[in-house]
C-alpha positions as CSV (number, residue, x, y, z in Angstrom):
1,M,20.0,-45.9,-85.6
2,R,16.6,-44.2,-85.9
3,T,16.0,-41.4,-83.4
4,E,12.7,-40.3,-81.9
5,P,12.0,-36.6,-82.0
6,P,12.0,-34.8,-78.7
7,P,8.7,-33.8,-77.2
8,R,6.9,-30.7,-78.3
9,R,7.2,-27.7,-76.0
10,D,5.3,-24.5,-75.3
11,P,7.5,-21.6,-76.6
12,A,5.8,-19.1,-74.4
13,S,6.9,-20.8,-71.1
14,S,10.3,-22.3,-72.2
15,R,13.9,-21.0,-72.2
16,E,14.9,-24.0,-74.3
17,R,16.7,-23.2,-77.6
18,V,17.4,-25.7,-80.3
19,L,20.3,-25.0,-82.7
20,T,21.2,-27.1,-85.8
21,G,24.4,-28.0,-87.4
22,L,26.3,-30.9,-89.0
23,A,25.9,-34.3,-87.3
24,V,29.5,-35.5,-87.5
25,S,29.8,-38.0,-84.6
26,P,26.8,-40.0,-83.2
27,G,25.7,-40.1,-79.7
28,V,24.1,-37.9,-77.0
29,A,26.0,-35.7,-74.6
30,I,24.3,-34.0,-71.6
31,G,26.2,-31.7,-69.3
32,P,27.3,-28.3,-68.2
33,A,28.6,-26.0,-70.9
34,H,32.3,-25.2,-71.0
35,V,32.6,-22.2,-73.3
36,I,36.1,-21.7,-74.9
37,E,37.0,-18.2,-75.6
38,S,37.0,-17.8,-79.4
39,G,39.7,-16.6,-81.7
40,L,42.8,-14.5,-81.1
41,A,42.7,-10.8,-80.5
42,R,44.1,-8.6,-83.3
43,V,47.8,-9.1,-83.4
44,P,50.1,-6.1,-82.8
45,E,51.6,-4.6,-86.0
46,Y,54.7,-2.4,-85.8
47,F,58.1,-2.0,-87.4
48,V,61.1,-3.2,-85.4
49,P,64.1,-0.8,-85.0
50,P,67.1,-1.9,-87.0
51,D,69.2,-2.7,-83.9
52,E,66.4,-5.0,-82.6
53,V,65.8,-7.1,-85.7
54,A,68.2,-9.9,-84.6
55,D,66.4,-10.1,-81.3
56,E,63.0,-10.2,-83.0
57,G,64.3,-13.1,-85.2
58,R,65.4,-14.9,-82.1
59,R,62.0,-14.3,-80.5
60,F,60.4,-16.0,-83.6
61,A,62.9,-18.9,-83.4
62,D,61.9,-19.4,-79.7
63,A,58.3,-19.5,-80.7
64,T,58.9,-22.1,-83.4
65,A,61.0,-24.2,-80.9
66,K,58.2,-24.0,-78.4
67,A,55.7,-25.1,-81.1
68,R,57.8,-28.1,-81.9
69,R,57.9,-29.0,-78.2
70,Q,54.1,-28.6,-78.0
71,L,53.5,-30.8,-81.0
72,R,55.9,-33.5,-79.8
73,K,54.1,-33.5,-76.4
74,L,50.8,-33.8,-78.2
75,M,52.1,-36.7,-80.3
76,N,53.1,-38.5,-77.1
77,K,49.8,-37.9,-75.5
78,A,47.9,-38.9,-78.7
79,A,49.7,-42.3,-78.6
80,G,47.3,-43.2,-75.7
81,L,44.2,-42.5,-77.7
82,P,42.1,-45.3,-79.3
83,E,43.8,-46.8,-82.4
84,S,41.9,-45.0,-85.2
85,A,42.1,-41.7,-83.4
86,A,45.8,-42.1,-82.7
87,E,46.5,-42.8,-86.3
88,E,44.5,-39.9,-87.6
89,I,46.0,-37.3,-85.2
90,R,49.6,-38.7,-85.5
91,Y,49.6,-38.1,-89.3
92,L,48.2,-34.6,-88.8
93,L,50.7,-33.6,-86.1
94,E,53.6,-35.0,-88.2
95,A,52.5,-32.6,-90.9
96,H,52.3,-29.7,-88.5
97,L,55.7,-30.6,-87.1
98,A,57.2,-30.6,-90.6
99,I,55.6,-27.1,-91.3
100,V,57.0,-25.6,-88.1
101,S,60.4,-27.2,-88.6
102,D,61.3,-26.0,-92.1
103,S,58.7,-24.7,-94.5
104,R,57.8,-21.8,-96.7
105,L,55.9,-20.4,-93.8
106,V,58.9,-20.4,-91.4
107,R,61.3,-19.2,-94.0
108,G,58.9,-16.5,-95.2
109,V,58.3,-15.1,-91.7
110,A,62.1,-15.0,-91.0
111,R,62.6,-13.1,-94.2
112,R,59.9,-10.6,-93.4
113,I,61.4,-9.9,-90.0
114,A,64.9,-9.5,-91.4
115,E,64.2,-7.6,-94.6
116,H,61.0,-5.6,-93.8
117,R,61.6,-5.2,-90.0
118,L,58.1,-6.5,-89.2
119,N,57.4,-7.7,-85.7
120,A,57.1,-11.5,-85.5
121,E,53.3,-11.6,-85.0
122,W,52.7,-9.3,-88.0
123,A,55.2,-11.2,-90.1
124,V,53.4,-14.6,-89.4
125,Q,50.0,-13.1,-90.2
126,A,51.3,-11.5,-93.4
127,E,53.1,-14.6,-94.6
128,L,50.0,-16.7,-93.8
129,A,47.8,-14.4,-95.9
130,F,50.3,-14.5,-98.8
131,I,50.5,-18.4,-98.8
132,V,46.7,-18.8,-98.5
133,R,46.2,-16.4,-101.5
134,Q,48.7,-18.4,-103.6
135,F,47.2,-21.8,-102.7
136,A,43.6,-20.5,-103.3
137,A,44.7,-19.6,-106.9
138,M,46.0,-23.1,-107.6
139,D,43.7,-25.6,-109.4
140,D,45.0,-28.4,-107.2
141,S,42.8,-29.9,-104.5
142,Y,45.7,-31.6,-102.7
143,L,47.6,-28.3,-102.2
144,A,44.3,-26.5,-101.4
145,G,43.6,-29.0,-98.7
146,R,46.9,-28.2,-97.0
147,V,45.8,-24.6,-96.3
148,Q,44.1,-25.5,-93.0
149,D,47.2,-27.2,-91.7
150,I,49.2,-24.0,-92.5
151,R,46.6,-21.9,-90.8
152,D,46.7,-24.1,-87.7
153,V,50.4,-23.9,-87.4
154,G,50.3,-20.1,-88.0
155,S,47.8,-19.8,-85.2
156,R,50.0,-21.8,-82.9
157,L,53.0,-19.6,-83.6
158,I,51.0,-16.4,-83.0
159,R,49.7,-17.8,-79.7
160,N,53.2,-18.6,-78.6
161,L,54.4,-15.1,-79.6
162,V,51.7,-13.3,-77.7
163,D,52.0,-15.8,-74.8
164,R,48.4,-16.8,-75.0
165,R,47.5,-20.1,-73.4
166,Y,45.7,-22.9,-75.2
167,P,42.3,-24.0,-73.8
168,T,42.6,-26.6,-71.0
169,Y,40.2,-29.5,-70.5
170,S,41.7,-30.9,-67.3
171,A,39.8,-28.8,-64.9
172,M,36.3,-29.1,-66.4
173,A,33.3,-30.6,-64.6
174,P,32.5,-34.3,-65.4
175,D,30.5,-34.8,-68.6
176,A,31.1,-31.1,-69.6
177,V,30.1,-30.1,-73.1
178,V,32.8,-28.0,-74.9
179,L,31.4,-25.1,-76.9
180,A,33.8,-23.2,-79.1
181,E,34.2,-21.3,-82.3
182,E,36.5,-24.0,-83.5
183,V,38.1,-27.1,-82.2
184,T,41.2,-28.1,-84.0
185,P,42.3,-31.8,-84.4
186,A,45.2,-31.0,-82.0
187,D,42.7,-29.8,-79.4
188,T,40.9,-33.2,-79.6
189,A,44.1,-34.9,-78.7
190,L,43.8,-33.2,-75.3
191,M,40.2,-34.4,-74.7
192,D,39.6,-37.3,-72.3
193,P,36.5,-39.2,-73.4
194,E,36.1,-40.4,-69.8
195,R,35.7,-36.8,-68.7
196,I,34.3,-34.8,-71.6
197,G,30.7,-35.5,-72.8
198,G,31.0,-34.1,-76.3
199,F,31.5,-30.8,-78.1
200,A,29.9,-28.4,-80.6
201,T,31.5,-25.7,-82.7
202,V,30.6,-22.8,-85.0
203,L,33.1,-23.9,-87.6
204,G,34.0,-27.2,-89.1
205,G,32.8,-29.8,-91.7
206,A,31.7,-33.4,-91.6
207,E,34.8,-34.9,-93.3
208,G,37.5,-32.7,-91.7
209,H,40.1,-34.0,-89.3
210,T,38.2,-32.8,-86.3
211,A,35.1,-34.7,-87.2
212,I,37.1,-37.9,-87.9
213,M,38.8,-37.5,-84.5
214,A,35.5,-37.1,-82.7
215,R,34.2,-40.3,-84.3
216,S,37.4,-42.1,-83.4
217,L,37.2,-41.0,-79.8
218,G,33.5,-41.8,-79.6
219,L,32.6,-38.2,-78.6
220,P,29.2,-36.9,-79.7
221,A,29.8,-33.8,-81.8
222,V,28.0,-31.2,-83.9
223,L,29.9,-28.8,-86.1
224,G,28.9,-25.8,-88.2
225,V,26.4,-24.5,-85.6
226,A,25.5,-20.9,-86.5
227,G,25.0,-18.6,-83.5
228,L,26.3,-21.3,-81.1
229,L,28.1,-19.0,-78.7
230,H,25.5,-16.2,-78.6
231,G,24.1,-15.8,-75.1
232,I,25.6,-19.0,-73.6
233,E,27.6,-19.1,-70.5
234,S,29.7,-21.8,-68.9
235,G,27.6,-23.9,-66.6
236,Q,24.3,-23.9,-68.5
237,T,22.9,-27.3,-69.3
238,I,23.6,-28.3,-72.9
239,V,22.5,-31.3,-75.0
240,V,24.6,-32.3,-78.0
241,D,22.8,-34.7,-80.3
242,G,25.6,-35.9,-82.6
243,T,23.2,-38.2,-84.4
244,A,20.6,-35.6,-85.4
245,G,22.9,-32.6,-85.6
246,Q,21.3,-30.6,-82.8
247,V,22.4,-28.6,-79.8
248,V,19.8,-27.9,-77.2
249,V,20.4,-25.0,-74.8
250,D,18.6,-25.1,-71.4
251,P,16.4,-28.1,-72.3
252,D,13.0,-28.3,-70.7
253,P,12.5,-31.2,-68.2
254,A,10.6,-33.3,-70.8
255,T,13.3,-32.7,-73.4
256,L,16.0,-33.6,-70.8
257,E,14.2,-36.8,-70.0
258,H,13.9,-37.7,-73.6
259,F,17.6,-37.4,-74.2
260,R,18.5,-39.2,-71.0
261,H,16.3,-42.1,-72.2
262,R,18.2,-42.1,-75.5
263,Q,21.5,-42.2,-73.6
264,A,20.3,-45.2,-71.5
265,R,19.2,-47.0,-74.7
266,M,22.6,-46.5,-76.2
267,A,24.3,-47.8,-73.1
268,A,22.1,-50.9,-73.2
269,E,23.2,-51.5,-76.8
270,R,26.8,-51.2,-75.8
271,A,26.2,-53.8,-73.1
272,Q,24.6,-56.1,-75.6
273,L,27.8,-55.8,-77.7
274,R,30.0,-56.7,-74.7
275,A,28.0,-59.9,-74.3
276,L,29.3,-61.0,-77.7
277,I,32.9,-61.2,-76.5
278,A,32.7,-64.8,-75.5
279,V,30.7,-66.1,-78.6
280,P,32.3,-67.1,-81.9
281,S,32.2,-65.0,-85.0
282,V,30.1,-67.2,-87.3
283,T,27.2,-66.6,-89.6
284,R,23.8,-68.2,-89.2
285,D,24.8,-70.9,-91.7
286,H,28.0,-71.6,-89.8
287,E,30.6,-69.8,-91.9
288,A,33.5,-68.6,-89.7
289,V,34.6,-65.0,-90.2
290,H,37.9,-64.1,-88.5
291,L,38.0,-60.7,-86.9
292,Q,41.3,-59.1,-86.0
293,A,42.5,-55.8,-84.8
294,N,44.5,-53.0,-86.4
295,I,47.0,-51.5,-83.9
296,D,50.0,-49.1,-83.7
297,L,51.6,-49.6,-80.3
298,P,52.2,-52.3,-77.7
299,H,49.8,-50.8,-75.2
300,E,46.9,-51.3,-77.7
301,V,47.3,-55.1,-77.3
302,A,45.1,-55.0,-74.1
303,A,42.2,-53.4,-76.0
304,A,42.5,-56.0,-78.7
305,L,42.4,-58.9,-76.2
306,D,39.5,-57.1,-74.4
307,V,37.2,-57.6,-77.4
308,A,38.5,-61.1,-78.1
309,A,40.3,-60.2,-81.4
310,E,41.7,-63.3,-83.0
311,G,44.9,-61.6,-83.8
312,V,46.5,-58.4,-85.1
313,G,45.6,-58.1,-88.7
314,L,47.7,-55.0,-89.2
315,L,50.5,-53.7,-87.0
316,R,51.7,-50.3,-88.3
317,T,55.4,-49.9,-87.6
318,E,55.7,-46.2,-88.5
319,F,55.5,-45.0,-84.9
320,S,59.0,-46.3,-84.1
321,F,60.4,-44.0,-86.9
322,M,58.5,-40.8,-86.0
323,N,59.4,-37.9,-83.7
324,R,63.1,-38.7,-83.9
325,S,66.1,-37.4,-85.9
326,D,67.5,-40.9,-86.6
327,V,66.4,-44.3,-87.8
328,P,65.6,-46.8,-85.0
329,T,68.1,-49.7,-84.7
330,E,67.2,-53.3,-85.4
331,D,67.2,-53.9,-81.6
332,E,64.9,-51.0,-80.9
333,Q,62.4,-52.2,-83.5
334,F,62.7,-55.8,-82.1
335,E,61.8,-54.6,-78.6
336,T,58.6,-52.9,-79.9
337,L,57.6,-55.9,-81.9
338,R,58.4,-58.3,-79.2
339,A,56.0,-56.5,-76.8
340,V,53.2,-57.0,-79.3
341,V,53.9,-60.6,-80.3
342,E,54.3,-61.7,-76.7
343,G,51.3,-59.7,-75.6
344,M,49.0,-61.4,-78.2
345,Q,49.7,-64.7,-76.4
346,G,50.1,-66.9,-79.4
347,R,47.6,-65.2,-81.7
348,P,48.9,-64.3,-85.1
349,V,50.3,-60.8,-85.8
350,T,50.7,-59.2,-89.2
351,L,53.6,-56.8,-89.3
352,R,53.6,-54.2,-92.0
353,T,56.9,-52.7,-93.1
354,L,57.4,-48.9,-93.1
355,D,54.6,-47.0,-94.9
356,V,55.7,-43.4,-94.9
357,G,57.5,-41.2,-97.5
358,G,61.0,-40.0,-97.6
359,E,60.0,-36.5,-96.6
360,K,58.9,-37.9,-93.1
361,L,62.5,-39.3,-92.6
362,A,64.4,-36.5,-94.3
363,S,66.7,-35.7,-91.4
364,A,67.4,-39.4,-90.7
365,L,68.1,-40.1,-94.3
366,G,70.4,-37.2,-94.9
367,D,67.9,-35.3,-97.0
368,R,68.2,-37.8,-99.9
369,F,64.5,-37.5,-100.4
370,P,63.4,-33.9,-101.0
371,P,59.8,-32.9,-100.2
372,S,57.4,-34.1,-102.8
373,S,54.6,-32.0,-104.3
374,N,52.3,-34.9,-103.6
375,P,53.7,-37.4,-101.1
376,A,50.9,-39.9,-101.6
377,L,52.3,-40.6,-105.1
378,G,56.0,-40.2,-104.2
379,A,58.8,-42.2,-102.7
380,R,57.0,-44.0,-99.9
381,A,56.2,-47.4,-98.5
382,I,57.8,-50.3,-100.4
383,R,59.3,-47.8,-103.0
384,L,61.2,-46.1,-100.3
385,S,62.3,-49.4,-98.6
386,L,63.7,-50.7,-101.8
387,K,65.6,-47.5,-102.5
388,E,67.0,-47.6,-99.0
389,P,67.5,-51.4,-98.5
390,S,69.1,-50.9,-95.1
391,L,65.7,-49.7,-93.8
392,L,64.1,-52.9,-95.0
393,E,66.9,-55.2,-93.8
394,A,66.6,-53.8,-90.3
395,Q,62.9,-54.2,-90.3
396,F,63.0,-57.7,-91.7
397,A,65.6,-58.7,-89.1
398,A,63.5,-57.3,-86.2
399,M,60.4,-59.1,-87.6
400,L,62.2,-62.4,-88.0
401,R,63.5,-62.2,-84.4
402,A,60.0,-61.4,-83.2
403,G,58.7,-64.4,-85.1
404,A,60.6,-66.7,-82.8
405,L,58.3,-65.6,-80.0
406,G,54.9,-66.1,-81.7
407,P,53.3,-66.4,-85.1
408,V,53.8,-63.5,-87.4
409,R,53.3,-62.5,-91.1
410,I,55.2,-59.8,-93.0
411,L,53.2,-57.4,-95.1
412,L,54.6,-55.1,-97.8
413,P,52.6,-51.8,-98.4
414,M,51.9,-50.1,-101.7
415,V,53.1,-53.1,-103.8
416,A,52.5,-52.5,-107.6
417,T,54.6,-55.1,-109.4
418,Q,56.0,-58.6,-109.3
419,G,59.5,-57.1,-109.4
420,Q,59.0,-55.3,-106.1
421,L,58.0,-58.6,-104.5
422,R,60.9,-60.4,-105.9
423,Q,63.3,-57.7,-104.7
424,A,61.8,-57.8,-101.2
425,K,62.0,-61.6,-101.1
426,A,65.7,-61.5,-102.1
427,I,66.4,-59.1,-99.3
428,L,64.4,-61.2,-96.8
429,D,66.4,-64.3,-97.9
430,R,69.6,-62.4,-97.4
431,V,68.6,-61.3,-93.9
432,V,67.6,-64.9,-93.0
433,R,71.0,-66.2,-94.0
434,R,72.8,-63.4,-92.0
435,L,70.8,-64.1,-88.8
436,E,71.3,-67.9,-89.2
437,R,75.1,-67.4,-89.5
438,R,75.0,-65.3,-86.3
439,R,72.9,-68.1,-84.7
440,V,70.2,-65.6,-83.8
441,A,66.8,-67.1,-82.9
442,I,64.3,-66.4,-85.7
443,A,60.9,-67.6,-86.9
444,D,61.0,-71.2,-88.2
445,P,59.7,-71.5,-90.9
446,V,60.2,-68.1,-92.4
447,P,57.0,-66.0,-91.9
448,P,54.6,-65.6,-94.9
449,L,55.3,-62.5,-97.0
450,G,52.2,-60.7,-98.2
451,A,51.3,-57.8,-100.5
452,M,49.0,-55.0,-99.5
453,I,46.6,-54.3,-102.4
454,E,45.9,-50.6,-102.2
455,I,46.8,-49.4,-105.7
456,P,44.3,-50.0,-108.6
457,G,47.1,-51.4,-110.7
458,A,47.9,-54.0,-108.1
459,A,44.3,-55.0,-107.9
460,L,44.1,-55.4,-111.7
461,A,47.4,-57.4,-111.6
462,A,46.4,-59.5,-108.5
463,D,46.6,-62.8,-110.4
464,A,50.2,-62.1,-111.2
465,L,51.1,-60.8,-107.7
466,A,49.5,-63.9,-106.1
467,R,52.1,-66.0,-107.8
468,E,54.9,-64.1,-106.0
469,C,53.5,-63.8,-102.4
470,D,51.8,-65.8,-99.7
471,F,48.8,-63.6,-98.8
472,F,46.9,-60.4,-99.7
473,A,45.7,-57.6,-97.4
474,L,43.3,-55.2,-99.0
475,G,44.0,-51.7,-97.9
476,T,40.6,-50.1,-98.9
477,N,41.4,-46.6,-97.6
478,D,44.1,-45.9,-100.2
479,L,42.5,-48.1,-102.8
480,I,39.4,-45.8,-102.7
481,Q,41.6,-42.7,-102.7
482,Y,43.7,-43.8,-105.6
483,T,40.8,-45.2,-107.6
484,L,38.6,-42.1,-107.3
485,A,41.5,-39.4,-107.1
486,I,40.0,-38.2,-103.8
487,D,41.8,-36.9,-100.7
488,R,39.2,-37.6,-98.0
489,G,41.0,-35.1,-95.8
490,D,40.2,-32.3,-98.2
491,E,36.8,-30.9,-97.3
492,Q,36.2,-29.6,-100.8
493,V,36.0,-33.1,-102.2
494,A,35.6,-35.4,-99.2
495,E,31.9,-36.1,-100.1
496,L,33.1,-37.9,-103.2
497,Y,35.1,-40.5,-101.2
498,E,32.7,-43.4,-101.8
499,P,33.5,-47.0,-101.0
500,L,30.4,-48.1,-102.9
501,H,31.6,-46.7,-106.2
502,P,31.3,-49.6,-108.8
503,A,35.0,-49.2,-109.7
504,V,36.1,-49.7,-106.1
505,L,33.8,-52.8,-105.6
506,R,35.1,-54.3,-108.8
507,L,38.7,-53.9,-107.7
508,V,37.8,-55.6,-104.4
509,Q,36.0,-58.4,-106.2
510,F,38.9,-58.9,-108.7
511,T,41.4,-59.1,-105.8
512,T,39.3,-61.5,-103.9
513,Q,38.8,-63.8,-106.8
514,A,42.5,-63.8,-107.6
515,A,43.3,-64.8,-104.0
516,L,40.7,-67.6,-104.1
517,R,42.0,-68.9,-107.4
518,A,45.6,-68.9,-106.1
519,R,44.4,-70.4,-102.7
520,I,46.2,-67.7,-100.7
521,P,44.6,-66.0,-97.6
522,L,43.0,-62.6,-98.1
523,S,42.0,-60.0,-95.5
524,V,40.5,-56.5,-95.6
525,C,42.2,-54.1,-93.2
526,G,40.8,-50.7,-94.3
527,E,37.8,-48.8,-92.9
528,M,35.5,-50.9,-95.0
529,A,36.3,-53.8,-92.7
530,G,34.9,-51.9,-89.7
531,D,31.8,-50.5,-91.4
532,A,28.9,-52.8,-90.3
533,R,26.9,-51.5,-93.3
534,L,29.3,-53.3,-95.6
535,T,29.9,-56.5,-93.7
536,A,27.3,-58.5,-95.6
537,L,28.7,-57.3,-99.0
538,L,32.3,-58.3,-98.1
539,I,31.2,-61.7,-96.9
540,G,29.1,-62.1,-100.0
541,L,32.2,-61.4,-102.1
542,G,34.0,-64.3,-100.4
543,I,36.0,-62.4,-97.8
544,R,36.4,-64.3,-94.4
545,D,39.1,-62.2,-92.7
546,L,38.5,-58.7,-91.5
547,S,40.8,-56.4,-89.5
548,M,39.7,-53.2,-87.9
549,S,39.9,-50.8,-85.0
550,T,39.1,-52.5,-81.7
551,S,36.2,-50.1,-81.2
552,S,34.4,-51.6,-84.3
553,L,35.1,-55.3,-83.7
554,L,32.1,-56.2,-81.6
555,R,29.6,-54.4,-83.8
556,I,31.0,-56.3,-86.8
557,K,30.7,-59.6,-84.9
558,Q,27.1,-58.8,-84.1
559,R,26.4,-58.2,-87.8
560,V,28.3,-61.4,-88.8
561,R,26.1,-63.5,-86.5
562,Q,22.9,-61.9,-87.9
563,L,23.5,-62.8,-91.5
564,D,23.4,-65.8,-93.7
565,A,26.5,-66.1,-95.9
566,L,24.7,-67.8,-98.8
567,A,22.1,-65.0,-98.8
568,A,24.9,-62.4,-98.6
569,R,26.6,-64.0,-101.7
570,R,23.3,-63.9,-103.7
571,R,22.9,-60.2,-102.8
572,A,26.5,-59.5,-103.6
573,D,26.0,-61.0,-107.1
574,V,23.1,-58.7,-107.7
575,I,25.0,-55.7,-106.4
576,M,28.0,-56.4,-108.7
577,D,25.7,-56.1,-111.7
578,Q,24.8,-52.6,-110.8
579,S,26.5,-49.4,-112.0
580,D,24.6,-46.8,-110.0
581,I,25.9,-45.9,-106.5
582,A,22.4,-45.0,-105.2
583,R,21.0,-48.4,-106.4
584,I,24.0,-50.2,-104.8
585,A,23.4,-48.4,-101.5
586,S,19.7,-49.2,-101.6
587,L,20.3,-52.9,-102.2
588,I,22.7,-53.0,-99.2
589,A,20.3,-51.1,-97.0
590,D,17.4,-53.3,-97.8
591,F,19.5,-56.4,-97.1
592,N,20.7,-55.0,-93.7
593,E,17.2,-54.0,-92.6
594,A,16.0,-57.5,-93.2
595,L,18.6,-59.0,-90.9
């Protein structure tokens, strides 16, 4: 959206100050400043008397136990956030919980207390510095990207040890604008978008977890604002322009009116989108495009129905396995799935089997899967399920039982070979026979079994995979990550995460054409599906099923109704002949602007 510049002011008669930073989450927030005290005071450093070392060790153990309770509480609270925000913060908090449970950091601190008699705060700070130095020396972007997680956990432990409270957002004035040196992703889980207007920080980058969370929550945010906290007190009027990357302190009346007008225009645009709920998702030349929702939890069904989602294109089942020391039973999983299937009132639901690594379920699996140096490439998803068939059998049984209550499909993540599909089908057949012998009500016929295409090798072998499964779901997030060797959560390389890279587009095209040749359904359920900039390209490539966060669905419907599918196909043909990312982006932008 193009933004009009604010009116010019007379510097001699104005108290207004304009600060600039990184525009990470669009929108305008206007409200009283709520300044968060920055940083931690210098931690105490002293040697513990020999007869008090055991007590100091217990004090550190208490701090780690408290941290685990805090993180679990945050995870429960985060479950109520919008779908994309809930997913982002859940994975992050799981990583923090793993670090504070048993990691180099915790073991190193305990050793420094026991062997060097350092007080716990000093030991945490010293071990943090040691780990950060080691990681900084490694030529490994994945490990380097974990440093911030370790820093955040270390900060949490120190806060607990010095008994310093975390900032609270519950007592703020309505529409308050949070200003802080740094807002961690865990902090954002405590923010209520209905109460907080937006936030700005001194630190942070455009592709970090905090920025992603701000966008998911719909909170206007500007990060990396130098001098932000200088001379600002709580209560001063603040404007955060998350679209232009500006923070305006004490805005003049004309400036304030300008931004209020911008807010009103944005609200009108949101109302226009709401008006699309009752209209069909069809192009101008009458091509139907099916729009579904990605969800994690039963309570998100209401949001999917609220925007008239045609079904659930991706139900992530990982939440049932998290934040517990054992594996959920078949009955427990069935109850969760039943709530979603029944809640969708006859609309189809695609159920994805477990998509985590063995390190996330280490305690439940008896530590049979030691931590991997790179979990993204380790024993996870279908690989883990086939190594531990009991996991897959319980999931299949719960899914088959849920299928007796409404239409479902079963989706296997991270498929790479025909052999994996054959193994999974054999297990599914075995579970079907077992349930039929027990006279348990299950889906009839057996639900379609699909493959998630998110590995480049799977995309290149899509023709072969199509002969062994009933449908494809393109997981573009991991497909991009694996194709370009980019961890988008690593701020050092996040700018290289590019969905318009020719290699990515060719893999999408290859998969789509394989599905069309095999006459099996294909959907896109990654972030590309919810990016209105890319809707015309996906439709032009032949894709007619998109699944996304509920917050994106109406904007995608608006774009679908604006375009002509035949014209989109012609433009896609031109784009697929290009090899330059900038040229591809230009061709897409030109087409979108003409709509």
